[in-house]
C-alpha positions as CSV (number, residue, x, y, z in Angstrom):
1,X,-39.3,-8.5,-77.4
2,X,-42.3,-9.7,-75.3
3,X,-45.8,-9.7,-76.9
4,X,-47.8,-6.6,-76.1
5,X,-51.5,-6.8,-75.4
6,X,-53.6,-3.8,-76.5
7,X,-56.7,-2.7,-74.7
8,X,-59.0,-0.4,-76.7
9,X,-61.0,2.0,-74.5
10,X,-63.0,3.8,-77.2
11,X,-66.2,2.6,-75.6
12,X,-65.3,3.6,-72.1
13,X,-62.8,6.5,-72.0
14,X,-64.0,7.5,-75.4
15,X,-67.5,7.8,-74.0
16,X,-66.5,11.1,-72.5
17,X,-66.1,12.5,-76.1
18,X,-69.7,11.7,-76.9
19,X,-71.2,12.7,-73.6
20,X,-71.8,9.0,-72.8
21,X,-74.3,8.7,-75.6
22,X,-73.2,5.3,-77.1
23,X,-76.1,3.0,-78.0
24,X,-76.1,-0.8,-78.3
25,X,-76.0,-0.4,-82.1
26,X,-72.9,1.8,-81.8
27,X,-71.2,-0.8,-79.5
28,X,-72.1,-3.6,-81.9
29,X,-70.4,-1.8,-84.8
30,X,-67.3,-0.7,-82.9
31,X,-66.7,-4.1,-81.1
32,X,-67.1,-6.0,-84.4
33,X,-64.5,-3.8,-86.1
34,X,-62.1,-4.0,-83.1
35,X,-62.5,-7.7,-82.7
36,X,-61.9,-8.2,-86.4
37,X,-58.8,-6.1,-86.2
38,X,-57.3,-8.3,-83.5
39,X,-57.5,-6.0,-80.5
40,X,-57.0,-8.1,-77.4
41,X,-59.2,-6.4,-74.8
42,X,-62.2,-4.0,-75.4
43,X,-63.3,-1.9,-72.5
44,X,-67.1,-1.0,-72.3
45,X,-68.7,1.1,-69.6
46,X,-69.7,4.7,-68.8
47,X,-66.7,6.9,-69.1
48,X,-66.3,6.9,-65.3
49,X,-66.9,3.2,-65.0
50,X,-69.6,1.0,-63.7
51,X,-72.2,3.1,-61.9
52,X,-70.9,6.3,-63.5
53,X,-74.2,7.2,-65.2
54,X,-75.4,10.0,-62.8
55,X,-76.0,13.7,-62.4
56,X,-72.4,14.1,-61.2
57,X,-70.7,12.4,-64.2
58,X,-73.4,12.6,-66.9
59,X,-76.1,10.2,-67.7
60,X,-75.7,7.4,-70.3
61,X,-78.3,7.1,-73.0
62,X,-78.5,3.4,-72.5
63,X,-77.9,1.1,-69.5
64,X,-74.1,0.4,-69.5
65,X,-74.8,-3.3,-68.6
66,X,-76.8,-3.7,-71.7
67,X,-73.8,-2.3,-73.7
68,X,-71.6,-4.9,-72.0
69,X,-74.1,-7.6,-73.0
70,X,-74.0,-6.4,-76.6
71,X,-70.2,-6.3,-76.7
72,X,-69.9,-9.8,-75.3
73,X,-72.4,-11.1,-77.9
74,X,-70.5,-9.6,-80.8
75,X,-66.9,-10.3,-79.7
76,X,-65.5,-13.6,-81.1
77,X,-61.9,-13.3,-79.9
78,X,-61.5,-10.2,-77.8
79,X,-62.1,-10.1,-74.1
80,X,-64.6,-7.6,-72.8
81,X,-63.5,-5.4,-69.9
82,X,-65.3,-3.1,-67.5
83,X,-63.8,-0.3,-65.4
84,X,-64.7,-0.1,-61.7
85,X,-63.8,2.9,-59.5
86,X,-64.5,2.1,-55.8
87,X,-67.0,4.6,-54.5
88,X,-68.7,4.9,-57.9
89,X,-69.1,1.2,-58.9
90,X,-70.3,-1.5,-56.6
91,X,-69.8,-5.2,-56.1
92,X,-73.4,-5.7,-57.2
93,X,-72.7,-4.0,-60.6
94,X,-69.5,-6.0,-61.0
95,X,-71.3,-9.3,-60.4
96,X,-73.9,-8.3,-62.9
97,X,-71.3,-7.3,-65.5
98,X,-69.5,-10.7,-65.0
99,X,-72.9,-12.5,-65.3
100,X,-73.4,-10.7,-68.6
101,X,-70.0,-12.0,-69.8
102,X,-67.4,-9.4,-68.9
103,X,-64.2,-11.4,-68.2
104,X,-61.8,-8.5,-67.3
105,X,-62.2,-5.8,-64.7
106,X,-59.9,-2.8,-64.3
107,X,-60.1,-1.7,-60.6
108,X,-59.1,2.0,-60.6
109,X,-58.0,4.0,-57.5
110,X,-56.1,7.1,-56.9
111,X,-52.3,6.5,-56.8
112,X,-52.2,6.7,-53.0
113,X,-55.4,4.7,-52.3
114,X,-54.7,1.1,-53.5
115,X,-56.1,-0.2,-50.2
116,X,-59.6,0.6,-51.2
117,X,-59.4,-1.9,-54.1
118,X,-59.1,-4.9,-51.9
119,X,-62.7,-6.2,-51.8
120,X,-63.2,-5.6,-55.5
121,X,-60.0,-7.3,-56.6
122,X,-60.5,-10.3,-54.4
123,X,-64.2,-10.6,-55.3
124,X,-63.3,-10.4,-59.0
125,X,-60.7,-13.1,-58.6
126,X,-63.2,-15.3,-56.9
127,X,-65.5,-14.9,-59.9
128,X,-62.6,-16.0,-62.2
129,X,-62.1,-12.6,-63.8
130,X,-58.8,-11.2,-65.1
131,X,-58.0,-8.2,-62.8
132,X,-56.1,-5.1,-63.7
133,X,-54.9,-2.8,-60.9
134,X,-55.3,0.6,-62.3
135,X,-53.4,3.3,-60.4
136,X,-54.6,6.6,-61.6
137,X,-52.9,10.0,-61.6
138,X,-49.5,8.4,-61.5
139,X,-47.7,11.7,-61.7
140,X,-49.0,12.7,-58.2
141,X,-46.7,10.3,-56.3
142,X,-43.0,9.6,-56.3
143,X,-41.7,6.3,-57.6
144,X,-41.4,4.8,-54.2
145,X,-45.0,5.5,-53.4
146,X,-46.1,4.1,-56.8
147,X,-44.2,0.9,-56.1
148,X,-45.6,0.6,-52.6
149,X,-49.2,1.0,-53.9
150,X,-48.6,-1.4,-56.8
151,X,-47.4,-4.1,-54.4
152,X,-50.6,-3.6,-52.4
153,X,-52.7,-4.3,-55.5
154,X,-50.5,-7.2,-56.4
155,X,-50.9,-8.7,-52.9
156,X,-54.7,-8.7,-53.4
157,X,-54.4,-10.8,-56.5
158,X,-54.3,-8.3,-59.4
159,X,-53.0,-9.9,-62.6
160,X,-51.5,-6.7,-64.1
161,X,-50.7,-3.3,-62.6
162,X,-51.0,-0.1,-64.6
163,X,-49.2,3.2,-64.1
164,X,-52.0,5.4,-65.4
165,X,-51.3,8.9,-66.7
166,X,-54.9,10.1,-66.1
167,X,-54.1,13.8,-66.6
168,X,-51.6,13.4,-69.5
169,X,-49.0,15.1,-67.3
170,X,-46.1,12.7,-67.7
171,X,-43.2,13.0,-70.2
172,X,-41.5,9.9,-71.8
173,X,-38.7,9.9,-69.3
174,X,-41.2,10.0,-66.4
175,X,-43.1,7.1,-67.8
176,X,-40.0,5.0,-68.5
177,X,-38.8,5.5,-64.9
178,X,-42.1,4.5,-63.4
179,X,-42.7,1.5,-65.5
180,X,-39.1,0.3,-65.1
181,X,-39.5,0.6,-61.3
182,X,-42.7,-1.4,-61.4
183,X,-41.2,-4.0,-63.7
184,X,-38.3,-4.5,-61.3
185,X,-40.5,-4.6,-58.1
186,X,-43.5,-6.8,-59.2
187,X,-44.0,-10.4,-60.2
188,X,-47.0,-9.5,-62.4
189,X,-46.9,-7.8,-65.8
190,X,-47.1,-4.0,-66.0
191,X,-49.2,-1.7,-68.2
192,X,-49.6,1.9,-69.1
193,X,-52.6,4.1,-70.0
194,X,-51.6,7.4,-71.7
195,X,-53.5,10.7,-72.2
196,X,-52.4,13.2,-74.8
197,X,-52.7,16.5,-73.1
198,X,-49.1,17.3,-73.7
199,X,-49.0,15.6,-77.1
200,X,-46.9,12.7,-75.6
201,X,-49.3,9.8,-75.6
202,X,-47.7,7.7,-78.3
203,X,-44.2,8.6,-77.2
204,X,-45.1,7.7,-73.6
205,X,-46.6,4.4,-74.7
206,X,-43.4,3.5,-76.5
207,X,-41.3,4.6,-73.5
208,X,-43.5,2.2,-71.4
209,X,-42.9,-0.6,-73.8
210,X,-39.2,0.0,-73.8
211,X,-39.2,-0.1,-70.0
212,X,-41.0,-3.5,-70.1
213,X,-44.7,-2.8,-70.1
214,X,-46.6,-5.6,-71.9
215,X,-50.1,-4.0,-71.6
216,X,-50.9,-0.7,-73.4
217,X,-54.1,1.2,-73.9
218,X,-55.4,3.2,-76.9
219,X,-58.7,4.5,-78.2
220,X,-59.7,4.8,-81.8
221,X,-58.9,8.3,-83.1
222,X,-57.6,9.1,-79.6
223,X,-61.1,9.3,-78.2
224,X,-61.2,10.2,-74.5
225,X,-61.5,12.9,-71.9
226,X,-59.5,16.1,-72.3
227,X,-57.1,15.8,-75.3
228,X,-57.9,12.1,-75.5
229,X,-55.8,9.0,-75.3
230,X,-53.2,7.4,-77.5
231,X,-54.9,6.6,-80.8
232,X,-55.2,2.9,-81.1
233,X,-54.4,2.9,-84.8
234,X,-51.3,5.1,-84.2
235,X,-50.3,2.9,-81.3
236,X,-50.5,-0.2,-83.5
237,X,-48.5,1.5,-86.2
238,X,-45.8,2.7,-83.8
239,X,-45.5,-0.6,-82.1
240,X,-45.3,-2.5,-85.4
241,X,-42.7,-0.1,-86.7
242,X,-40.7,-0.5,-83.5
243,X,-40.6,-4.3,-83.9
244,X,-42.9,-5.3,-81.1
245,X,-45.1,-8.4,-81.4
246,X,-48.8,-7.5,-81.3
247,X,-51.9,-9.2,-82.5
248,X,-53.6,-6.2,-84.1
249,X,-53.9,-5.7,-87.9
250,X,-52.9,-2.1,-88.8
251,X,-55.2,-1.6,-91.8
252,X,-58.2,-3.0,-90.0
253,X,-57.5,-0.8,-86.9
254,X,-57.2,2.2,-89.1
255,X,-60.5,1.4,-90.8
256,X,-62.2,0.9,-87.4
257,X,-61.2,4.4,-86.5
258,X,-62.0,6.2,-89.8
259,X,-64.9,4.1,-91.3
260,X,-66.7,3.0,-88.2
261,X,-66.1,5.2,-85.1
262,X,-65.7,8.6,-86.8
263,X,-69.1,8.5,-88.6
264,X,-70.8,7.6,-85.3
265,X,-69.2,10.6,-83.6
266,X,-70.3,12.9,-86.4
267,X,-73.8,11.5,-86.4
268,X,-74.1,12.5,-82.7
269,X,-73.0,16.0,-83.5
270,X,-69.8,15.6,-81.6
271,X,-66.2,15.9,-82.6
272,X,-62.9,14.1,-82.0
273,X,-60.7,15.3,-79.1
274,X,-58.9,18.5,-79.8
275,X,-55.5,19.7,-78.6
276,X,-56.6,23.1,-77.3
277,X,-55.5,25.5,-74.6
278,X,-57.8,23.9,-72.0
279,X,-56.6,20.3,-72.5
280,X,-53.0,21.6,-72.6
281,X,-53.5,23.3,-69.2
282,X,-54.9,20.1,-67.8
283,X,-51.8,18.3,-68.6
284,X,-49.5,21.1,-67.5
285,X,-51.3,21.5,-64.2
286,X,-51.7,17.7,-63.7
287,X,-55.5,17.7,-63.4
288,X,-57.7,14.7,-63.8
289,X,-58.9,14.5,-67.4
290,X,-62.6,14.2,-66.7
291,X,-62.5,17.5,-64.8
292,X,-62.8,19.5,-68.0
293,X,-66.5,19.5,-68.3
294,X,-67.0,20.4,-64.7
295,X,-64.3,23.1,-64.8
296,X,-65.8,24.7,-67.9
297,X,-69.3,24.9,-66.4
298,X,-67.9,26.3,-63.1
299,X,-65.8,28.9,-65.0
300,X,-68.9,30.0,-67.0
301,X,-71.0,30.2,-63.9
302,X,-68.6,32.6,-62.1
303,X,-67.3,34.4,-65.1
304,X,-63.6,33.4,-64.8
305,X,-61.0,31.8,-67.0
306,X,-61.3,28.0,-67.1
307,X,-57.5,27.7,-67.2
308,X,-57.2,29.4,-63.9
309,X,-59.7,27.0,-62.4
310,X,-57.8,24.0,-63.7
311,X,-54.5,25.3,-62.4
312,X,-55.9,25.9,-59.0
313,X,-57.6,22.5,-58.9
314,X,-54.1,21.0,-59.7
315,X,-52.5,23.0,-56.9
316,X,-55.1,21.7,-54.5
317,X,-54.4,18.1,-55.7
318,X,-58.0,17.2,-56.4
319,X,-58.5,13.6,-57.4
320,X,-61.2,11.6,-59.2
321,X,-64.5,11.7,-57.2
322,X,-63.9,15.3,-56.1
323,X,-65.6,16.9,-59.1
324,X,-68.0,18.8,-56.8
325,X,-65.1,20.6,-55.3
326,X,-64.4,22.4,-58.6
327,X,-67.5,24.6,-57.9
328,X,-65.9,25.7,-54.6
329,X,-62.5,26.3,-56.3
330,X,-64.2,28.5,-59.0
331,X,-66.2,30.4,-56.3
332,X,-63.0,31.1,-54.3
333,X,-61.2,32.4,-57.4
334,X,-64.1,34.6,-58.4
335,X,-64.3,36.0,-54.9
336,X,-60.6,36.6,-54.7
337,X,-60.8,38.7,-57.9
338,X,-63.6,40.8,-56.6
339,X,-66.3,39.5,-59.0
340,X,-69.9,39.8,-58.0
341,X,-71.1,36.3,-56.9
């Protein structure tokens, strides 16, 4: 079996779970624990990537670039990664992140919009960064379209291509088919990022590994938007028990989750992701994970059930960056039911 590299995204996707309130002190503690545990790559930015701190996505308590600097300073072995979503992040922010020591960038686009990644992937390669092509909402396109878009990112110079289950909508067979198709079509390695809305994140990660993925994501305690991600400690345990070669130490990864991250979450008055009816509906409807907060606010504003909002958003095939549209969806639903607006 090929060695599998693990990216921990507690300090990026997990930022959604703490309303983007990580401090430099938090980052120092979490990175030190993950680095000591042997995690290969640690992702650090606002939950929506570089430039995400805003009224639309929620403000960070500290400048995310300062968090990147702290992570780089602490990590002895792990590479520090940033996420960049074209239209939210900019080349200027990417250059500054690289200047501060980030050596990996994950350039994320909607599954049908790989072409918008070109300038970012090429610029990152010119800087000498390791580049991941991150195709989000992989359930929203058929396999042929996924392969087509992956080849576009590969042609720009991406070092790895991910099939990203942003909404937690895929089942193990779906993941296996997508990863296997990418593995057969590409020259570069393939990765998978799972969300747990349908309770399948670990099973989906194992299916991805079986299909040939050599890059997998997790977050401590499953931190992340919606129902969260594959728990890094659970992913490490499952991969080890399945016989895959990984660099992470199971006990140290478990301790990083329970003794380091969890106390920080409790200290902030937050809680770990829950499998509730709202996150379940997100996965069932195939809705982008970060839509939860926006959908909940919109549902409360117009006095309607958040589950109906999420289902309707899924039907309209809303994608990342269209969070403002959720207000219109909720308005339309309220008006259709005759509610006073």
